[in-house]
C-alpha positions as a Markdown table, in Angstrom:
| # | Residue | x | y | z |
|---|---|---|---|---|
| 1 | Met | 119.7 | 107.9 | 105.4 |
| 2 | Leu | 121.4 | 106.8 | 102.1 |
| 3 | Ser | 124.2 | 105.0 | 103.9 |
| 4 | Thr | 122.2 | 101.8 | 104.5 |
| 5 | Pro | 119.9 | 99.8 | 102.3 |
| 6 | Glu | 117.1 | 100.3 | 104.8 |
| 7 | Gly | 117.5 | 104.1 | 104.5 |
| 8 | Arg | 117.6 | 103.9 | 100.7 |
| 9 | Phe | 114.4 | 101.8 | 100.9 |
| 10 | Arg | 112.6 | 104.4 | 103.0 |
| 11 | Leu | 113.7 | 107.2 | 100.7 |
| 12 | Leu | 112.7 | 105.4 | 97.5 |
| 13 | Ala | 109.4 | 104.4 | 99.0 |
| 14 | Leu | 108.5 | 108.0 | 99.6 |
| 15 | Ala | 110.0 | 109.2 | 96.3 |
| 16 | Glu | 107.9 | 106.5 | 94.4 |
| 17 | Ala | 104.7 | 107.8 | 96.0 |
| 18 | Val | 105.6 | 111.4 | 95.2 |
| 19 | Ser | 106.4 | 110.5 | 91.6 |
| 20 | Trp | 103.1 | 108.7 | 91.4 |
| 21 | Ala | 101.3 | 111.8 | 92.6 |
| 22 | Gly | 103.1 | 113.9 | 90.0 |
| 23 | Leu | 102.2 | 111.4 | 87.3 |
| 24 | Leu | 98.6 | 111.4 | 88.3 |
| 25 | Ile | 98.4 | 115.2 | 88.3 |
| 26 | Gly | 100.1 | 115.2 | 84.9 |
| 27 | Met | 97.5 | 112.7 | 83.6 |
| 28 | Phe | 94.7 | 114.9 | 85.0 |
| 29 | Phe | 96.0 | 117.9 | 83.2 |
| 30 | Lys | 96.6 | 115.9 | 80.0 |
| 31 | Tyr | 93.2 | 114.3 | 79.8 |
| 32 | Val | 90.9 | 116.6 | 81.7 |
| 33 | Val | 92.1 | 120.1 | 81.9 |
| 34 | Val | 94.2 | 121.4 | 79.1 |
| 35 | Asn | 95.2 | 118.4 | 76.9 |
| 36 | Asn | 98.9 | 119.2 | 77.6 |
| 37 | Glu | 101.4 | 116.3 | 77.9 |
| 38 | Ile | 104.2 | 118.1 | 79.7 |
| 39 | Gly | 103.3 | 116.6 | 83.1 |
| 40 | Val | 103.2 | 113.1 | 81.8 |
| 41 | Lys | 106.4 | 113.6 | 79.8 |
| 42 | Val | 108.2 | 114.8 | 82.9 |
| 43 | Phe | 106.8 | 112.5 | 85.6 |
| 44 | Gly | 106.4 | 109.4 | 83.4 |
| 45 | Pro | 110.1 | 108.7 | 82.9 |
| 46 | Leu | 110.9 | 110.0 | 86.4 |
| 47 | His | 108.4 | 107.6 | 88.0 |
| 48 | Gly | 109.8 | 104.8 | 85.9 |
| 49 | Val | 113.3 | 105.3 | 87.1 |
| 50 | Ile | 112.2 | 105.6 | 90.7 |
| 51 | Phe | 110.0 | 102.5 | 90.4 |
| 52 | Val | 113.0 | 100.5 | 89.1 |
| 53 | Gly | 115.1 | 101.9 | 92.0 |
| 54 | Tyr | 112.5 | 100.9 | 94.5 |
| 55 | Val | 112.4 | 97.3 | 93.2 |
| 56 | Val | 116.2 | 97.1 | 93.2 |
| 57 | Val | 116.4 | 98.4 | 96.8 |
| 58 | Thr | 113.6 | 96.2 | 97.9 |
| 59 | Leu | 115.5 | 93.2 | 96.6 |
| 60 | Met | 118.6 | 94.5 | 98.4 |
| 61 | Val | 116.9 | 94.4 | 101.8 |
| 62 | Ala | 114.7 | 91.3 | 101.0 |
| 63 | His | 117.4 | 88.9 | 102.2 |
| 64 | Arg | 116.3 | 89.8 | 105.8 |
| 65 | Trp | 112.6 | 89.3 | 105.1 |
| 66 | Asp | 110.6 | 86.2 | 104.5 |
| 67 | Arg | 109.1 | 85.6 | 101.1 |
| 68 | Arg | 105.7 | 86.9 | 102.0 |
| 69 | Thr | 107.0 | 90.3 | 103.2 |
| 70 | Thr | 109.1 | 90.6 | 100.0 |
| 71 | Ile | 106.1 | 89.9 | 97.8 |
| 72 | Trp | 104.1 | 92.5 | 99.7 |
| 73 | Ala | 106.9 | 95.0 | 99.3 |
| 74 | Leu | 107.0 | 94.5 | 95.6 |
| 75 | Leu | 103.2 | 94.5 | 95.2 |
| 76 | Ala | 103.1 | 97.8 | 97.1 |
| 77 | Ser | 104.7 | 99.5 | 94.2 |
| 78 | Ile | 101.7 | 98.9 | 92.0 |
| 79 | Pro | 98.9 | 101.0 | 93.5 |
| 80 | Pro | 99.5 | 104.7 | 94.0 |
| 81 | Phe | 101.0 | 105.5 | 97.5 |
| 82 | Gly | 101.2 | 101.7 | 98.3 |
| 83 | Thr | 105.0 | 102.0 | 99.0 |
| 84 | Val | 104.4 | 104.5 | 101.8 |
| 85 | Val | 101.8 | 102.3 | 103.4 |
| 86 | Phe | 104.1 | 99.3 | 103.2 |
| 87 | Glu | 107.1 | 101.3 | 104.5 |
| 88 | Arg | 105.1 | 102.5 | 107.5 |
| 89 | Trp | 104.0 | 99.0 | 108.2 |
| 90 | Ala | 107.5 | 97.5 | 107.8 |
| 91 | Gln | 109.0 | 100.2 | 110.1 |
| 92 | Arg | 106.4 | 99.5 | 112.8 |
| 93 | Lys | 107.0 | 95.7 | 112.6 |
| 94 | Gly | 110.8 | 96.1 | 112.7 |
| 95 | His | 111.5 | 95.0 | 109.2 |
| 96 | Leu | 113.5 | 98.1 | 108.5 |
| 97 | Asp | 115.6 | 98.1 | 111.6 |
| 98 | Glu | 119.2 | 98.6 | 110.5 |
| 99 | Val | 121.5 | 95.6 | 111.0 |
| 100 | Arg | 124.2 | 96.4 | 113.4 |
| 101 | Thr | 127.7 | 95.1 | 112.7 |
| 102 | Ala | 130.1 | 93.9 | 115.4 |
| 103 | Arg | 131.9 | 97.3 | 115.3 |
| 104 | Asp | 128.7 | 99.2 | 116.4 |
């Protein structure tokens, strides 16, 4: 999965959604339940790093996409779980089919 940009995109799309969930849960505990910041302190930076990784990997595979698809992929990183929705759509439409080299 990590050997191709498409595989890295799929992994980071899922990881970005999971880190969003962790951050949302951390914010819930911070502001609603116990006023404890540990969840936000852990998942905030983690989500930030994964978000940047998602953007970088998106730009790595964007050379095969049209501008509209690339913009949708980048916008999908903003709402919670949008990256998973985009990844599923892109997979179904063939945007994440791995490029085969002449050796394959």
